[in-house]
C-alpha positions, 0 to 999 in steps of 0.5 A: 254652282251655276249662275243664271244671268238675265238677258241684256240687249239693245237699249236707248241712251237715257233709258234704264236696265236691270241685270240679274244674276241668280245662283240657285241655292247658293248663299253668297258672301260677296257678289261683284259686277264687272264689265268689259267694253269692246276692245278693253279689259274687264273692270270691276264696277260694283260689289255687295256683301251678304250684310248689304254693304255696297261699293262702286267704282267712282265712274258709275256710283251716281247711276248704278245700284247693286242690290240683293234679293232680300228673301231668297238671297241667291240673286244679285241685281245691277240697276243702270240708269241714264244709260250712255253709249259708253256703258256698252259692254258685256256685264259679268257677275261674280260670286264668292266663295268659290269665285264663280262667274256668270257667262256675261250679258251683252248690253248695247246702248244706242245714241 
């Protein structure tokens, strides 16, 4: 399985961004998003099951939305609103079964 992650980039604080992660032909059961800020460990931030159940770490649940392509079911999204400089990180998707990780997408938020 190969994951195709969207590009992140440089965004201004207060803006929005949607990241995507596609595993062509792979109908995953569980998808997670993680992020790793500069100099810090990678941490889990959100997950979605194949039935659509979602979960978030408390620190992001009011600004982040995880979703899944309802048709193809091979793409998971992470929408981030009201971006803050502390959201600067490399964002990773992870799919199961198989514990497949995306290559990471750098998001840099300028103040």
